[in-house]
N, C-alpha and C positions, 0 to 999 in steps of 0.2 A: 503494502499502500503504500502510494507518493499521496506524499499532502500534499495540496495543490496548491500554487497564491493566493492568497485572495489581495482584493483589495482593501486597502487600513480603513476602518470603522471602527465610529465613534463610539458603537450600540459597544453596553457592556455583554450583551448577553454573544456575541458576533467575537468578542476579544476572547469571553471566557470557551467560546464554542473550542478558535483557535488553539485556546494552548493543551485544553483537554486529548485531541483530533495531531498537537506534535506532542504529547505526552505518550497517547496510544504508539504510536506509530514506532518511535524512540523505544515503547518498554517493553514490545516486539522483537526489535532488532538487538538490542541490550540489556535489557533485563532491569531491576529497579536500580541496583548496585551500580550498574553500568553506565544509567543514562543520570546528567547531571541537569541541576535547574537552568544553570544559565546554557545547554543547547537547548533547553525546551525554549527558553524565551527564545533565544536565536529562529530556531524553525518557527514559533510562531509567530514573529514577527512585533514581537514588545519586547519592552529589558525587563530585566526579573523582581526589577521593585511593582514592576504593572502583575508579572504572576505572584507575586506574595500578598499584595492587596487584593486580591480575587479567592486564593488560597489558603495564605497562612502562611505553609511550611511543604516540603517535601511531600509529607507523608501522606497529607487530607491531600492530597496534590492527588497524587497515584491511588489514595482509594477511592474519591470522586471518579477516578477516570474507569477505576475496574466498574463501579455502580454505574456509571454510564453507558457502559459499553458492554456489560452484561441481561440488564435488559428484564430490570426487578419487578419493574412497577409494570408495563407489557402484560408482566406473565400473571403476574396480583390478580389487572384485571384479569384475562382470560380466564383465573380458578375460578373465581371470582359468576363467572357470567356459565360455569358448567352445570348440570345437571340435569342432562338426558341418559341415555345409553352411555351406561359404566365402559363400554371395549373405543363407542367412538366415545367418548369423552381424554379416555387414556391416552388412547390413537393420538389425539388432538396435541395434548399437556408434554406425546412422547417427539410430537414435531420439533413444538415450539422451540423445544431442553435441545434438542440436538440441532437446528436452526441458532442460536446464543451462543450455543457449544462453539459450535463449529465457527461461525462471526467473529468468538471471541479466544479461538484456540490458540491464538500467539502471549494472547498473557493470563491464561489457563500454565499453559505451559513455563512461563515466565514463573509464574507462582509456584507450582509446582520445587525448582525448581531449585528456587532461595527461599521455599518455605521452613528448611531447618534453624534458619538462618531466626536466632529469641526476638529478634527485632520486631520480625515477618510473620513466625507461626499466624499471631490471630490475624492480621490483616488478608492473608494467604487465606485463609479458609471462611471469613467475614462476610462473599460474598453467595460462596456455597449453600451459605448457612441460615441468610435469608432465602433463599433461594429453595432449599430445604423445609424448611417453616411454611414457604407458603403453598407446598402439594402437600405436605403434611398436616394441610389444615382441607384441603379438598378431601384424602385419605382419608381425617374424622368427618367428613359429613360420609362417607359411600360407607365407614364401618358406622358409623353411627345409627343408619337406613339398610344395615343388614345386610350392604352388598359385597364388603369385605371379611377378612380376618385378620385380625392379631395386634401392634401397638403402629399408628400411623405416622409415626416417627421411623419408626424401624422400617415399615411398607414405604416413608416418601425416598430414604437413602438409600435401599438396593430399586426400588427404581430409577431412582437419577444415577443407581452405578449401571445401571444395564445402558444407558444411555451414556455415560460416559466413553461407559470400555467400547458401546459404538463409537464412538468419536474419534475417540485419541486412539482405536487401533486401526477405522476403518486404512490408517496411510501406511501401514508395514502388514496389515493385515488384511488386504482387500479381496472385497466379497463383493457388494452391490452400492451402483453410485451413486444415492445420496439417498437425505431423509426420504424422498416417496417412494423405494423403493420397499418391497414383502420387509424387508428388515428390520423395518418399524409394527409391520404387523406379526411378523417369528416370537419379535419379543413383546412384545402387545399379550398375544398366546403363552408364553414362558412364566411370566407375570401372572396373571389371572388364574392360570391351572394352577399356583399355588398358595391362591391367597380368596381367590370367592371361596362366597358359602355354596355348599351345593346344597338344590331343591330340595 
């Protein structure tokens, strides 16, 4: 991904967006440790003072970058709207999770590589924990309705883990080309066969 040159803008939102896009590009290439605020500011076409005025410090900027590009807001809206056929709902959740993980693959890998640092360990798992909370809320509703059995948080973790394994493993262990493939249906089938309450 190459950050396109943007016309200078006086809009704080546009400036913030340029800073986040520059951060995303550099994090994907160099990781958190290898990326400096000076490089981010240069790529975004702002000075470091502007960067700090918008985000306070590097950790807050990186945190906001991951939150922005991982789509927790969109996922929460989707999960709140699901209340139909269980398999169809889970398929839609899996498709969106797959799309979000694929689009943020560079950030996910960066987080996994750097998570062993004490300073990074909480940060690395903050966004996945927020996503897990959203998925667990949906699972809790379906457990309460008698459609699924098990602990909602455990169900969410394993559901997300299956999607994660598909997304991260696809490049090294290719089987299906995209999120629209039969792989999602296969994933849903495995999940439901182990968790759905039998009539």
